[in-house]
C-alpha positions in Angstrom: -3.6 196.6 -212.4 -1.3 197.9 -215.1 -2.3 200.7 -217.4 -1.6 198.8 -220.7 -2.1 200.6 -224.0 -5.2 199.4 -225.9 -6.4 199.5 -229.5 -9.4 198.3 -231.6 -9.0 194.8 -233.1 -9.9 195.8 -236.6 -13.5 195.6 -237.7 -14.3 193.4 -234.6 -14.6 196.6 -232.5 -13.0 194.7 -229.6 -10.9 197.0 -227.5 -7.9 194.9 -226.7 -4.7 195.4 -224.7 -1.7 195.6 -227.0 -0.1 192.9 -224.8 -2.1 189.6 -224.9 -1.4 186.2 -223.4 -0.8 182.9 -225.1 -1.4 179.7 -223.2 0.8 177.2 -225.1 3.0 176.9 -222.0 0.1 175.2 -220.3 -0.2 172.3 -222.8 1.7 170.0 -220.5 3.9 167.0 -221.2 4.9 165.4 -223.5 4.6 168.3 -226.0 5.4 171.0 -223.5 6.9 171.6 -220.1 5.5 170.1 -217.0 3.1 172.5 -215.3 0.9 172.0 -212.3 -2.7 173.0 -211.8 -1.6 175.3 -209.0 0.9 177.0 -211.3 -1.7 177.5 -214.0 -4.2 179.0 -211.6 -1.7 181.5 -210.3 -0.5 182.6 -213.7 -3.8 182.8 -215.4 -5.3 185.0 -212.6 -2.1 187.1 -212.5 -2.5 187.7 -216.3 -6.0 189.2 -215.6 -4.8 191.0 -212.5 -2.1 192.7 -214.7 -4.8 194.1 -216.9 -4.3 191.9 -220.0 -7.6 191.3 -221.6 -6.9 189.1 -224.6 -6.1 185.4 -224.1 -5.3 183.0 -227.0 -5.5 179.2 -226.8 -6.1 176.1 -228.9 -7.4 172.6 -228.5 -3.9 171.6 -229.6 -2.5 173.0 -226.4 -3.2 170.0 -224.3 -4.9 170.9 -221.0 -4.7 174.6 -221.6 -8.4 175.0 -222.4 -9.5 173.0 -219.4 -7.3 175.1 -217.2 -8.9 178.3 -218.5 -12.3 176.9 -217.8 -11.3 175.7 -214.3 -9.4 178.8 -213.1 -10.7 181.9 -214.8 -14.1 181.2 -216.3 -15.7 183.0 -213.3 -13.9 186.1 -214.6 -15.1 185.7 -218.2 -16.3 189.3 -218.4 -12.7 190.6 -217.9 -11.2 189.1 -221.1 -11.6 188.3 -224.7 -11.1 184.6 -225.6 -9.6 183.3 -228.9 -9.2 179.7 -229.8 -8.6 177.6 -232.9 -10.5 175.1 -235.1 -9.4 172.4 -237.6 -7.6 170.7 -234.7 -8.8 167.1 -234.3 -11.7 166.9 -231.9 -14.1 164.2 -230.6 -14.2 161.2 -233.0 -11.5 162.9 -235.1 -8.9 162.7 -232.3 -5.5 161.2 -233.4 -2.3 160.6 -231.5 -0.4 162.8 -234.1 -2.5 166.0 -233.6 -3.6 166.0 -237.2 -5.9 168.7 -238.5 -9.1 168.1 -240.5 -10.9 171.0 -242.3 -14.3 169.5 -242.4 -17.7 170.9 -241.3 -18.1 168.1 -238.7 -14.7 168.6 -237.2 -15.0 172.4 -237.0 -18.3 172.1 -235.2 -17.0 169.3 -232.9 -13.9 171.4 -232.0 -15.9 174.6 -231.2 -18.4 172.7 -229.1 -15.5 171.0 -227.3 -13.8 174.3 -226.6 -17.0 175.9 -225.3 -17.4 173.0 -222.9 -13.8 172.9 -221.8 -13.6 176.6 -221.1 -17.1 176.8 -219.5 -18.3 179.6 -221.7 -21.3 180.2 -224.0 -19.3 181.9 -226.7 -15.8 182.4 -228.1 -14.8 185.9 -229.1 -12.6 184.7 -232.0 -12.1 181.3 -233.5 -9.2 181.0 -235.9 -8.5 178.3 -238.4 -5.2 176.6 -237.3 -2.2 175.8 -239.6 -3.0 178.2 -242.4 -5.0 175.9 -244.7 -5.5 176.7 -248.4 -8.8 178.2 -249.6 -9.6 174.9 -251.3 -9.2 173.1 -247.9 -11.5 175.6 -246.2 -14.2 175.3 -248.8 -14.3 171.8 -250.2 -15.5 170.1 -247.1 -17.6 172.9 -245.7 -15.2 174.0 -242.9 -15.5 177.8 -243.5 -19.3 177.6 -244.0 -19.6 175.7 -240.7 -17.6 178.3 -238.8 -19.8 181.0 -240.3 -22.9 179.1 -239.1 -21.5 178.8 -235.6 -21.0 182.6 -235.8 -24.6 183.1 -236.8 -25.7 180.9 -233.9 -23.8 183.1 -231.5 -21.3 180.5 -230.4 -18.5 182.4 -232.2 -18.4 186.2 -232.4 -15.7 186.6 -235.0 -13.9 184.5 -237.6 -10.2 184.4 -237.8 -7.2 182.8 -239.4 -3.8 181.8 -238.0 -2.1 182.4 -241.3 1.3 182.3 -242.9 2.9 182.4 -246.3 2.3 181.1 -248.9 -1.5 180.9 -248.2 -1.9 184.2 -246.3 -2.2 186.2 -249.5 -5.3 184.3 -250.6 -6.7 184.4 -247.1 -6.6 188.2 -247.2 -8.2 188.3 -250.6 -11.1 186.2 -249.4 -12.2 189.2 -247.3 -14.0 186.9 -244.8 -11.7 186.9 -241.9 -12.2 189.5 -239.1 -8.8 188.8 -237.5 -5.5 187.3 -238.5 -2.9 185.7 -236.2 0.5 186.1 -237.9 4.1 185.5 -236.8 6.3 188.6 -236.6 9.3 189.9 -234.8 12.5 191.8 -235.6 14.2 188.6 -236.7 11.1 187.2 -238.5 9.8 190.1 -240.7 8.7 188.0 -243.7 5.0 188.8 -243.2 5.4 192.6 -242.6 3.8 193.7 -245.8 1.0 191.2 -245.6 0.3 192.4 -242.0 -0.1 195.9 -243.4 -2.4 194.6 -246.2 -4.6 192.7 -243.8 -4.9 195.6 -241.5 -5.7 198.0 -244.4 -8.5 195.6 -245.4 -10.1 196.0 -242.0 -9.0 192.9 -240.2 -7.6 192.8 -236.7 -4.0 191.9 -236.3 -2.8 189.5 -233.6 1.0 188.8 -233.6 2.5 185.7 -232.3 6.2 185.3 -231.6 6.5 189.0 -231.0 9.1 188.5 -228.3 11.0 186.0 -230.4 12.4 184.1 -227.4 14.7 187.0 -226.8 17.2 185.3 -224.6 20.3 184.0 -226.4 20.0 180.6 -224.7 16.5 180.3 -226.2 18.0 180.7 -229.7 20.2 177.7 -229.6 19.2 175.2 -232.2 16.2 177.2 -233.4 15.5 178.2 -237.0 13.3 180.9 -238.3 9.9 180.3 -239.8 10.8 180.2 -243.4 12.9 177.3 -244.8 16.5 178.3 -245.6 16.4 181.4 -243.5 19.2 182.3 -241.1 18.9 181.2 -237.5 17.7 183.9 -235.0 21.1 184.2 -233.4 22.8 184.7 -236.7 20.3 187.4 -237.8 20.8 189.3 -234.5 24.5 189.2 -234.7 24.7 190.1 -238.4 22.5 193.1 -237.8 24.6 194.1 -234.7 21.4 194.9 -232.8 23.2 194.9 -229.5 24.6 198.3 -230.5 21.1 199.7 -230.4 20.0 198.4 -227.0 21.0 201.5 -225.0 20.5 199.7 -221.7 17.6 197.5 -222.8 17.6 193.7 -222.7 17.4 191.8 -225.9 13.9 190.7 -225.1 12.7 194.2 -224.3 14.1 195.5 -227.6 12.5 192.7 -229.5 9.1 193.1 -227.8 9.1 196.8 -228.3 10.2 196.4 -231.9 7.0 194.3 -232.4 4.9 196.9 -230.6 6.3 199.6 -232.9 4.5 198.0 -235.9 1.6 200.5 -236.6 -0.6 197.7 -237.9 -0.4 195.5 -234.7 -3.4 195.4 -232.5 -2.2 192.9 -229.9 0.8 190.5 -229.5 0.6 187.4 -227.5 3.4 186.5 -225.2 3.3 183.2 -223.2 5.0 182.4 -220.0 4.4 180.4 -216.9 6.9 182.5 -214.8 5.3 185.3 -212.8 8.5 187.4 -212.9 8.6 187.1 -216.6 4.9 188.1 -216.8 5.6 191.2 -214.7 8.6 192.1 -216.8 6.6 191.7 -220.1 3.9 194.0 -218.8 6.5 196.6 -217.7 8.2 196.5 -221.1 4.8 196.8 -223.0 4.0 199.9 -220.9 7.1 201.6 -222.3 5.5 201.4 -225.8 7.2 201.5 -229.2 10.9 202.1 -229.7 12.0 205.6 -230.7 11.4 206.2 -234.4 15.1 206.7 -235.2 16.0 203.4 -233.5 13.3 201.6 -235.4 14.6 203.1 -238.7 18.2 202.0 -238.0 17.1 198.6 -236.8 15.1 197.9 -240.0 18.0 199.1 -242.1 20.3 196.7 -240.4 17.8 193.8 -240.4 17.2 194.2 -244.1 20.9 193.8 -244.8 21.0 190.7 -242.5 18.1 189.0 -244.4 15.2 189.7 -242.0 12.9 191.7 -244.3 9.4 191.6 -245.8 8.7 189.3 -248.7 
């Protein structure tokens, strides 16, 4: 088992490994790659064997929740489990994977996740798709999630948030945890990550490895409309000059891990070699301070900077 660095997930008090695991790769066709049950069983158990203790999933990720329940529910005491709500569930299911922020759909979604993953409770449930405060309140979605927390089915309430709504989410002072996209080439939320952390919320980063291989960047845009493509940002910042023997993905992951407000970053893969590599990179910890300073200077000039 790897000796991964840990920290406290904000006011939740959960001691989480700084490297977490995201299960989107197990959603299956047609929205994701074909994966077999055997493959899922191997990788999910390897994640826990590697010492990772935070797993993030969603009802939107196809059969991912069922696979968690089938293959690692017997190891439930070894990991914290986070899922989403607002995703269509039960009678609300649609072929377009719509989201409904109503009390009934939130409850149906949490109950469905509990059943699929064969657990009595979820450590964190996050609202998916960064809804507005009005959407959260007008049909009782937030109140219902808080009721589920009071019933013990949910331990902590979170938000998978992005601009422009993230600012009001933080101001609401109700969310114990935020899942926010962030990486060297996607730094738009950097200041808001710091603000959420200062307010006491735990910070879960997604996209922290930013698909670091150049072949993964082809045809991909950054989060914000009108922003430069990842490949263009990297090249304009001339980050290859700072690698000093590192791969691009190691540099990018360790850049994310260097953020002092991060508690854990989820990296998803269905490849055991990639998993082993991710763990080894995380064990190296943050980038040297002088490298981070220079990287941020270059990235600012290339357009990857906080808003």
